[in-house]
N, C-alpha and C positions, 0 to 999 in steps of 0.2 A: 452546686453542681446540678446540672439538669439531668433528670432521670430519662434513660434512653426509652423512647416509646416507637419501637420499631414496627408496629402493626402496619400491615399492608394497606396503604390508602391510594395506590394506583392499581390499575387491571392486572391481576396475576397472569404469568406466562405458563404455558404448557410445560410440565416437567420433561427433562430430557431423557428420563427413564422410562416415560409413558410414550412419547413420540419425539425422537430426536429431530426429524425434519421440520415438524410444527414447531418445536422449541425454538429452532433457528429462525424460522420466519417471524415468529411472534417477536424475538429480540430485535430483528433489523427493523421491524415496523414500530414497535413500541419505544425503542431507544431513539426513535425519529432519525436513522440513518438514512432510510430511503422512503421514496414513494414510487408506485407504480405509474408508468406513463401509458398513454393510449395505444403505444406501439408494444405488441407482444415482446417479452423478452428484454425490453429496454427500462432501466430504472432512473429515476430522478434522485441524484445525491442531494440530500438535504444538507443543511449548513454544518449540522453536527457530524455527519457522516464525511462530508467532503473535508472538513478540518482534520480528521483523522488522515485522510489522504495527504493533505497539504503537509502535515507532520513528517509523514513518511518520505515524502517527496523531498522536503528540506534537507533531512539527515541523510539519504541516499545521495541526493544531488551533490552535497558537500563531500561525500565519499569518493563520487566519481571524479569531481575535480582535483581532489587530492591526488588522485592517480593519473593526472594529466589529461583528462577528457574533457572535450568542449561540447557545449550543447548547440544543436542545429534544428532545423525544421524542414521536413520534406512535405510536398503535396499529399492531399488525401485521395487523389484520383491517380490510377496507373492505367496506361493505355493496354488494351487486350495484347497486342503486339509485343510489349515489353514484358508482360508477365509470362508470355509462352517461351521466352528465350531460355530459360532453364527448366528442362522436361520434368524432372523429379519434383521441383518446387511447384509447379503448376498444378500437377496431378495430386500432389498432397493437399493443396488448399482449395481445389475446384469445388467440392461439396459445400464449402462454407463461404464461398465468394458472393457478395452482392454486386449487381452490375447496374450501371446508369446507361440507359439507351436512347434518351431524349435530352435535348436541351431546350427548354420551353416546350414548343409544339412540335419543333423539328427534330427527326431522328438523327443520330449521330452518325458520321460517317464510319467511325470507329467506337465501339462500346468502351466505357471506362470501368475499370474496377474500383470499388471503395476498399481502400487500403485495409487488407488483412494483417499485414505486415509490411515492412519496408525495404526488404533485401533488395528487390529489383531497382527501386529508386537510388538507393545508395550505389548500387553497381554501376548505373547509368552516370551518375555523378563522378565516381571514381574514374571511370574509362575517360571521362573529359577532363579530369583535373591532375591525374596521376601519370607523370612521364619519366621521372628520375627517381633514384633512390633517395634523394634528397627531399622528395616529397613525401616520405614515409618516415613514421607510420602515421597513418591517419586514425586519431582516436576520438570518435564521435558518440554522442547519445543524443536521443530525442525523447522529449515528454509529448504524448499525443494520445488520442484515442483511435481505436481500431474497430472494424466491424467483421463478425464471423457469424454467418447465418446458422446458429444453432438450433437443433430441434427441440432439445429439452433445456430449459434455462432455470437457474436459481440466483437470487440476488448475490452479487459479488463473485460468486463461484463460476457462473457460466452465463454470460449475458450476450445479446447480440452485439451491443457496442460497450467497450469498457476502456477505461484509462490504463496507461502503462508506460514505462520507459522501455526503450529498445537501444541498447548500445550496438554501434557498427564500428569495427576497425578493420584497417588493411596494413599488412606488414610485408617485409621483403622476404622473410623466410617462415619456413614451417615451424621452426623452433619457437620463434617469436609468437606466432599465432597461438601455438599450444600454450605457451607460457601466459599469454593474456587470457585464454579461456579459463584456465585454472585460476589465475589470479582473481577474475571477477567472481567466479563460483564462490570463492573464499570470501569475497567481499559481502556477498549475499548471505552467506552461512553466519558470518560474524555478526551482520546486522539483525538477522532474526534471533540469534542467541542472546546477543547483548543489549539489543534495543527492544525487541518485542518479546524477550524471554520465552522463546519457542526453540526447543532443541530440534536439530535436523539431522538427516543422515545424507551424506554426500555420495553419489554414485553416477555410473555411466548407464545411459539408456541402451536398450536392445537395438538391434538393427531395424526391427519393425518399428520400434517407438520413437526412433530418433527424428529430429526435425527434417522436414522434407528438403533435401538437398545438401544436407549437413554431411561432413565427414564423421563427426562424432558429436553427441549431445550429452552433457553432464547436467545432473539435476540435483536439488536438494528436496527432500521429502520430509514433512513432519506429521506426528501422529495426532489425530483428532480424539475428542472425547469418545466417539462412537467406535473407536478402534481402527478406522480407515485412515490411510496415508492420503495426504494431499500435496501435490506437486506445488512448490512454493517459490520456485525461481530455476531458470535454465540458463545454461553458457553453451554455445554451440561453436565447434570449431568446423569452419566451411572448406578448410584446405583451399586448394586453387580451382575447385570445380565452378563456382560462380565466375571466378576470373576468367576462365577458359570460355564460358559461355557468353560472357559480355565483352571479352577482349580487353581486360585490364591488365596492361603490360607496362613495365618501366624498364629503363635502361640501368643496369646494376654497375657497381664500381668497376667490375671488370669488363665494362662496356658491352655486355650481353643483355639481349631482351629477355626478361622473364615476367612470369605472372605473379600477381600478389597473392598472398594467403589472408583470408579473413576470417572474422568472428563475428558473432552477434549473441547478446545476452539480455534478458528481460525479467522484469518482476511487474506485477499488475495489481489492480484493486482487489484481486482475489486474496491478498495479504490480510485484508479487512475481514474476509470470511474465516481465514485462518485464526485470527486474534480471537473471534467470537468462539469458534468451535474448539480451541486449545483452553482459553482461560474462562469463558463464561460459565455461569451456573444458573440454578433455578430462580436466582432473583435478577437476572440480566447480564449485562456486560461486565467484565473486569478487564479494564484498559491498563496496559503497561503505561508507567508514567511518561516515558519518553515520547509517546505519540497521542496521548490523552489531550483532547482540546481543553478540558478544565483538569487540572492536577490536583487543585484544592477547592472545596465548596465551603464557604462559611454559613452556617446555619444559626441564626440568633433565636434564642429560646425565650418567650415571654417578651417578644420585641416591643411590645406596647408600653413596657415599663421603662422608667427613666434611665437614660444612660446605655441602654443595651445596643441599641442601633448605632450609637456614637461610637461605642467601644468596638462593635464589629467593624465599622468603617475604618477606625484607626488601624485594627489589625490588617485589613486588606491594604491599605495604603503602605504600611510597612513591610508587607510580605509580597508586593507587586514585583519586586526585583528578584525574588527568589523562585517564583513558580507561576504558572498559568492559573489564575485564581479568579473565582466568582463569588460575590456576595449576594445570597438570595434573601432579600428583604422584602419579598412579595408577603401578601396577608394570608398566604396557605399556611395550614397546619404544620409543625414541625415534623410529625410522623408522615405525611405526605411527601414532605420534601426527603426525608430519609429514604423512602422508598423510591422516589424519582431518581436520585442521584446514584442510588444502588443500581437501578435499572441502566442508567447511563454509564455506569462503570467507572465514576470519578475515583481515583485512587486514594484520596484522604478527604475526611469531613472534619471540620473543625465546629465544635458546639461551643456557644458562648451565651450564658443567661445571667440573671441577677446574682445568683448564689456563687457563680463562678468569678464574676467581678468582685465580689465582696471578698472572696478567698484569693484573688489575684491568680486565677487559674483559667485554663480552658480544657475541653475535652477533644482529643484527636482520635478518630475512628479510621481504621484500615479497611478498605473494601476487599482486599484479598483474603486477609485472615479473619476479619471481624473484630480484630484486637482493639480495645479501648485504652487510651493511656491519659491520665491527667498530668497535665504540662503547665508549669509556672509561667506566667506571662512575662516573667523577667528573662526566660530563655527561650521563649517560643521560636525565635527566628532560626536558630540552629537545629531545633528539633523538627520544624517543618522541612528545612532542607534535606535532612536525613531521610524523610519519608518520601518527598517529592522528588 
């Protein structure tokens, strides 16, 4: 069995007890989640960071489709006149809106808002496509980016442009809209708790804090290492306010003309920031297996010795169907690799060396607890599945 050499061989990060903000920034940079762009407040999602978002997106998208929602895509530009139709909505977003005023060298006859959210676009679409109760409900979701011109920014938590999903639905009755609002809030809560291992508190926002133009806003909040709460998802009941502003009416079963009732709900790349601040430690990321880009990393010990790399490759081939797996057969020292994959939060590390092979075993090390377990190679498949 290989002796664990956990000596730090990659650059250390600031302790969260010394400077929590610096600890957070160190992790997002050194775990290779992001890079900074030349535009203030805009981040470049590097492959490892984007892979986490892809896994979040895949799980959530499946949950949305299970509840009957379809994906659509709306334009990223909103005419000023369209944005102005709902007074409370435009006032709520006015300080954060980015405007396009020129097309090439020519001034636009009407300036265009770069999408901060898509309520007005969906309302315009519903007004054109909903005529009868038979057209309802409309259960839509959109995956896109939005732009909000924030004064203060931090990677994942608050940036000028960020990725998200925004659900938009239209219903025949107030009761259906409220049921949808609560249902999707519960989808978010279940996802955070069961897939991200983040406990949340569900609640109703105050009148002052609710979404601009909404009848009611529900939220899930999670507690970070520094004792602060982070809004991790919201679900809004719009009532018929937007419908009245945009003239979204339908003929009901009783042949009466009525306004639809709408909802909207969203989660963003802020979830990655939540994962960092809930699970991370002074060695770096600690990723929940459900969203980890690499769930298991194999680190060969004394890889230059006969049979080690071959056995490591054999293990990878047999475990590929169990989890997302990487074999690090680079010429870096095992201690460096241990520190590197701890920094990246890989949930499980498998160590295999000459003595392990001789004893028909390997070593599994958990990232979250640090626990190491000797596992027989005769039963490694089931054991790996348990951890990953």
